[in-house]
C-alpha positions as CSV (number, residue, x, y, z in Angstrom):
1,M,-10.4,48.3,8.7
2,S,-10.3,44.1,7.4
3,H,-13.6,42.9,5.1
4,P,-15.4,40.7,6.2
5,L,-14.6,41.2,9.9
6,H,-13.8,38.2,11.9
7,V,-16.1,37.2,15.1
8,A,-14.9,34.6,17.8
9,V,-18.4,33.9,19.1
10,V,-17.3,33.0,23.3
11,G,-20.7,30.8,24.3
12,S,-22.9,28.2,22.0
13,G,-26.3,29.1,24.1
14,I,-27.4,32.5,22.9
15,G,-24.3,32.8,21.3
16,A,-26.5,30.5,18.3
17,E,-29.0,33.4,17.6
18,H,-25.6,35.6,17.4
19,I,-24.3,33.3,14.6
20,Q,-27.5,33.1,12.8
21,G,-27.6,37.1,12.6
22,F,-24.1,37.3,11.4
23,S,-24.7,34.9,9.0
24,H,-27.5,37.2,7.6
25,L,-24.3,39.8,6.5
26,P,-21.5,37.9,4.8
27,D,-19.7,40.5,3.2
28,L,-19.3,41.9,6.9
29,F,-18.4,39.5,9.2
30,H,-17.1,35.9,9.1
31,V,-17.7,33.6,12.3
32,S,-14.6,32.1,12.1
33,T,-14.5,30.3,16.0
34,L,-16.5,29.2,18.4
35,C,-15.5,29.1,21.9
36,D,-17.3,27.0,24.3
37,L,-16.3,24.6,27.5
38,N,-18.5,22.0,26.2
39,P,-17.0,20.6,23.0
40,E,-20.5,18.7,22.1
41,R,-22.9,21.4,22.3
42,A,-20.3,23.5,20.3
43,R,-19.6,21.0,17.9
44,K,-23.3,20.8,16.8
45,V,-23.6,24.5,16.9
46,A,-20.4,25.0,14.5
47,D,-21.6,22.4,12.4
48,A,-25.1,23.9,11.7
49,Y,-23.4,27.0,10.5
50,G,-20.2,26.0,9.6
51,I,-17.4,27.4,11.7
52,E,-14.1,26.1,10.8
53,K,-12.7,26.3,14.3
54,I,-13.8,25.5,18.0
55,E,-11.9,26.5,21.0
56,D,-12.0,25.7,24.8
57,D,-10.0,28.6,25.9
58,F,-10.9,32.1,26.0
59,E,-7.8,33.8,26.6
60,T,-6.0,31.6,23.9
61,V,-9.1,33.3,21.5
62,C,-8.5,36.8,22.8
63,R,-4.4,36.4,21.8
64,R,-5.0,35.6,18.4
65,S,-4.2,37.7,15.5
66,D,-7.0,36.6,13.2
67,I,-9.5,37.4,15.5
68,D,-11.4,41.3,15.2
69,I,-14.0,41.2,17.5
70,I,-14.7,38.6,20.7
71,D,-18.7,38.4,20.8
72,L,-19.4,37.3,24.4
73,C,-22.3,35.3,25.0
74,T,-21.3,33.5,28.1
75,P,-23.1,34.1,31.5
76,P,-23.5,37.4,33.3
77,N,-21.2,37.1,36.2
78,L,-18.2,36.0,33.7
79,H,-18.3,39.2,31.8
80,F,-16.5,41.8,33.6
81,E,-13.6,40.1,33.9
82,Q,-14.0,38.4,30.3
83,I,-14.0,42.3,28.9
84,M,-11.6,43.7,30.5
85,F,-9.1,40.9,29.1
86,A,-10.4,41.2,25.4
87,L,-9.7,44.9,25.6
88,R,-6.4,44.3,26.6
89,A,-6.0,41.9,24.2
90,G,-6.5,44.8,21.9
91,K,-9.7,43.2,20.4
92,K,-13.6,44.9,19.9
93,V,-16.3,43.7,22.1
94,I,-20.0,42.9,21.8
95,C,-21.6,41.5,24.9
96,E,-24.7,39.9,25.9
97,K,-26.7,41.4,28.4
98,P,-26.5,42.1,31.4
99,L,-23.3,43.8,30.3
100,V,-21.9,43.6,34.1
101,G,-23.4,43.6,37.6
102,N,-23.0,47.1,38.9
103,L,-22.4,50.5,37.8
104,Q,-18.7,50.5,39.1
105,Q,-18.2,47.8,36.7
106,I,-19.5,49.7,33.7
107,D,-17.3,52.7,34.6
108,A,-14.1,50.3,34.8
109,I,-14.6,49.1,31.8
110,G,-15.2,52.9,30.3
111,K,-11.9,53.9,31.8
112,A,-10.4,50.3,30.1
113,E,-11.6,51.2,26.8
114,A,-10.7,54.7,26.6
115,E,-7.6,53.5,27.7
116,S,-7.5,50.7,25.2
117,G,-8.7,52.5,21.6
118,V,-10.9,50.0,20.7
119,R,-14.8,49.8,21.8
120,V,-17.3,47.4,23.3
121,M,-21.0,47.6,22.2
122,P,-23.7,46.0,24.5
123,I,-26.4,44.1,22.9
124,F,-30.3,45.6,22.7
125,Q,-31.1,43.8,19.7
126,Y,-34.7,44.5,20.6
127,R,-34.1,48.2,19.6
128,Y,-34.2,47.3,15.8
129,G,-37.4,45.2,15.5
130,R,-39.2,47.9,12.6
131,G,-42.4,48.8,14.6
132,L,-40.3,50.4,17.0
133,Q,-38.0,52.2,14.6
134,K,-41.1,53.2,13.3
135,L,-42.0,55.4,16.4
136,K,-38.4,56.3,16.7
137,Y,-38.3,57.8,13.5
138,L,-42.0,60.4,14.4
139,V,-39.7,61.2,18.1
140,D,-36.7,62.2,16.2
141,R,-38.4,64.0,13.8
142,Q,-40.8,65.8,16.4
143,L,-44.2,64.8,15.3
144,T,-45.6,62.7,18.2
145,G,-45.6,65.5,20.5
146,E,-45.0,65.7,24.3
147,P,-45.3,62.0,25.9
148,F,-48.2,61.9,28.3
149,V,-47.9,57.9,29.7
150,F,-46.4,54.7,29.0
151,N,-47.2,50.9,29.7
152,V,-45.5,48.0,29.8
153,E,-46.0,44.5,30.1
154,V,-44.0,41.4,30.1
155,A,-45.3,38.3,30.9
156,W,-43.3,35.1,30.1
157,W,-43.2,31.6,31.7
158,R,-40.2,30.1,32.9
159,D,-41.0,26.4,34.9
160,A,-38.5,24.6,37.1
161,I,-36.6,23.1,33.9
162,Y,-35.6,26.6,32.9
163,Y,-33.8,26.6,36.1
164,D,-32.3,23.2,36.0
165,N,-29.1,25.1,35.3
166,P,-26.1,25.6,37.2
167,W,-25.9,29.5,36.7
168,R,-29.4,30.9,35.9
169,G,-31.7,31.8,39.3
170,R,-28.4,31.9,41.5
171,R,-27.6,35.6,42.2
172,A,-23.8,35.1,42.1
173,T,-24.0,34.0,38.5
174,E,-27.2,35.2,37.1
175,L,-26.8,38.8,39.4
176,G,-30.5,39.5,38.7
177,G,-33.5,38.0,38.4
178,A,-36.4,38.7,35.8
179,L,-35.6,42.3,35.8
180,L,-32.2,41.9,34.5
181,S,-32.5,38.5,32.4
182,Q,-35.6,39.0,31.0
183,A,-37.2,42.4,30.7
184,I,-34.1,44.0,30.5
185,H,-34.8,44.6,27.1
186,A,-38.4,46.0,27.4
187,L,-36.7,48.8,29.8
188,D,-34.2,49.4,26.9
189,M,-36.9,50.0,24.2
190,V,-38.7,52.9,27.1
191,L,-35.2,54.4,28.0
192,Y,-34.6,54.4,23.5
193,V,-37.7,56.6,22.9
194,L,-38.3,58.6,26.0
195,G,-34.9,59.4,27.3
196,P,-33.2,59.2,30.9
197,A,-35.4,58.4,33.9
198,K,-35.6,60.6,36.6
199,S,-37.1,58.2,39.7
200,V,-38.3,55.0,40.2
201,R,-41.0,53.5,42.9
202,A,-41.2,49.6,42.5
203,K,-41.5,46.6,44.1
204,V,-39.8,42.9,43.2
205,N,-40.9,39.5,45.0
206,T,-40.1,35.8,44.2
207,R,-43.4,33.9,43.7
208,V,-43.1,31.3,40.4
209,N,-40.2,29.4,41.0
210,D,-38.0,28.5,44.2
211,I,-35.1,30.7,43.2
212,E,-32.9,33.1,44.6
213,V,-33.6,35.7,42.1
214,E,-36.8,38.4,41.5
215,D,-39.4,36.4,38.7
216,C,-42.3,39.5,39.7
217,V,-41.9,42.9,39.5
218,A,-44.4,46.2,39.2
219,M,-42.9,49.5,38.9
220,S,-43.8,53.3,38.9
221,I,-41.4,55.8,36.6
222,E,-41.2,59.3,35.9
223,M,-39.2,60.1,33.1
224,A,-36.9,63.0,32.8
225,N,-39.4,64.5,30.3
226,G,-42.0,64.6,33.1
227,S,-44.0,61.4,31.5
228,L,-45.1,59.0,33.2
229,G,-45.2,54.8,33.3
230,V,-46.2,51.7,34.8
231,F,-44.2,48.3,33.8
232,S,-45.1,44.9,35.2
233,V,-43.2,42.0,34.5
234,T,-43.9,38.3,35.5
235,L,-42.2,34.7,34.6
236,G,-45.6,32.5,35.5
237,S,-47.8,33.6,33.0
238,A,-48.8,30.2,31.0
239,E,-50.2,33.3,28.1
240,Q,-46.7,34.8,27.0
241,I,-47.1,38.2,25.7
242,S,-45.1,41.5,25.6
243,R,-46.5,44.6,25.4
244,H,-45.8,48.4,25.1
245,R,-48.1,51.3,24.7
246,F,-46.9,54.9,24.6
247,T,-49.4,57.9,24.7
248,F,-48.2,61.3,23.2
249,R,-49.8,64.1,22.7
250,N,-50.1,63.8,18.8
251,V,-50.0,60.4,18.6
252,V,-50.6,56.4,20.4
253,A,-48.5,54.1,19.7
254,E,-48.4,50.6,20.7
255,S,-46.9,47.5,19.8
256,N,-47.8,43.7,18.9
257,R,-48.1,41.1,22.0
258,E,-45.9,38.6,20.5
259,P,-43.2,37.8,23.3
260,Y,-40.1,37.9,21.6
261,K,-40.6,39.8,19.0
262,N,-42.7,42.8,20.0
263,S,-40.6,45.7,18.8
264,S,-40.9,44.5,14.8
265,D,-44.1,44.7,13.0
266,P,-47.1,45.3,13.4
267,W,-47.6,48.5,15.5
268,T,-50.5,50.4,15.8
269,F,-50.1,54.4,15.2
270,I,-53.2,56.6,15.6
271,A,-53.5,59.9,15.0
272,N,-55.8,62.3,17.3
273,T,-56.6,64.1,13.8
274,L,-58.0,62.6,10.4
275,E,-55.4,65.4,8.7
276,S,-52.9,64.1,10.9
277,T,-53.7,60.3,10.3
278,A,-53.0,60.8,6.8
279,H,-49.7,62.5,7.3
280,L,-48.9,59.9,9.8
281,A,-49.4,57.6,7.5
282,T,-47.4,58.9,4.5
283,T,-44.4,59.6,7.0
284,L,-44.5,56.0,8.2
285,E,-43.6,55.1,4.4
286,Q,-40.2,56.8,4.7
287,V,-38.9,54.8,7.7
288,P,-35.8,53.4,6.1
289,S,-36.0,49.3,5.6
290,S,-33.0,47.7,7.7
291,P,-32.4,45.1,9.1
292,E,-34.1,43.8,12.5
293,G,-33.1,42.1,15.6
294,Y,-29.0,41.2,16.1
295,A,-28.9,41.1,12.3
296,G,-29.9,44.4,12.4
297,Q,-27.7,45.6,15.8
298,F,-24.6,44.1,13.6
299,Y,-25.5,45.7,10.3
300,R,-25.7,49.6,12.2
301,Y,-22.3,48.2,14.1
302,Y,-20.5,47.9,10.9
303,E,-21.0,50.9,9.8
304,A,-20.4,52.9,12.9
305,L,-16.6,51.0,12.6
306,R,-16.6,51.8,8.9
307,N,-17.4,55.8,9.4
308,G,-15.7,56.0,13.0
309,T,-18.9,57.1,13.9
310,Q,-20.8,56.2,17.8
311,L,-22.0,52.8,18.2
312,P,-25.6,51.8,17.5
313,V,-25.9,50.4,21.4
314,T,-23.0,52.1,24.0
315,L,-21.8,51.6,27.4
316,D,-23.9,54.7,28.1
317,D,-27.1,53.1,26.9
318,A,-26.1,49.9,29.2
319,R,-25.3,51.8,32.4
320,A,-28.8,53.9,32.4
321,T,-30.7,50.7,31.9
322,L,-28.4,49.3,34.5
323,E,-28.9,52.2,36.9
324,L,-32.4,52.1,36.6
325,I,-32.6,48.4,37.6
326,A,-30.2,49.1,40.4
327,A,-32.9,51.8,41.7
328,T,-35.7,49.4,41.1
329,Y,-34.2,47.2,43.4
330,H,-33.4,49.8,45.9
331,S,-36.9,51.0,45.8
332,S,-38.4,47.6,46.4
333,E,-35.8,47.3,49.3
334,T,-36.6,50.3,51.3
335,G,-39.7,51.3,50.2
336,Q,-39.4,54.3,49.4
337,S,-39.2,56.1,45.3
338,V,-35.6,56.3,44.3
339,E,-34.1,59.4,42.5
340,L,-31.7,59.1,39.5
341,P,-28.7,59.3,38.8
342,I,-27.2,56.9,41.4
343,G,-23.6,58.4,42.8
344,P,-20.6,56.8,44.1
345,N,-21.8,56.6,47.2
346,H,-25.3,55.1,46.4
347,P,-25.1,51.6,48.1
348,K,-26.4,50.3,44.9
349,F,-23.6,51.5,43.3
350,T,-21.1,48.4,43.1
351,Q,-23.7,45.7,44.2
352,L,-27.1,44.9,42.8
């Protein structure tokens, strides 16, 4: 494996945040190319981060022998074809959320991944906030006891100016709304901690902006482990917050309320006895300190590639989250609780 790995970032919107993440790991990654159809926007980002080359043709970038990784930060409707092309070109792929627009496409990518011998890593960088990592550390060591309930709020603000963009708010290009585009990270955080979902009953609606996709969501979820949760989303909140609260037999864990950093410290951990509180504090001091956010995911990605181990975020992870979103949309349309998993004969397998 070359050292550092050479990266081409495709898309200079959210791509700028990826580049910043890579910049914290200069010994592991070198962003040598930025690909974008808008040369003026690309030039500003390239100059800010010292990127040598700007390209405007995606396929040309994929064919370059000096590129190891294609990092897709493009509108969601482009992801599937771009992933497939990059895999055929033998490139490792990183892709922003949502990975694709339906389960059939994820399964096709999985097949192409196996055939190509290179892997795809979906982006779920919120997993690597230090607060959430502390909770994951406790759960993995079975110190929390069984989970009882969880409560999640994603209350953000998006106005008409945000949707003054040719692909946002349109089903054909954004593929979904608040749940798929904004709250998908909050949903992944739940699955990361508690495992797979068993069923969901939900309602989605469009109340804040004149768009084609949802901007308000209410969900009731039963997990495979028996825990129950409620999940609410709106893009019409003047006060922006994100909050996760998990109640286990031995511990209550609650995030901070920062809208875009709630997986980071500080988190509050409360044990059910004074003796347990002392042990909990000692245990949390043992949680390894690692990079957070994009840098945290990219750091773990490099380690997985070097060691030949499982990627920090897998296609199965992206599939589990997309499957729950598909079930949510189906529940809203039918007014019924939807059981998971969703099979190939389900109406939401091929179209959200």
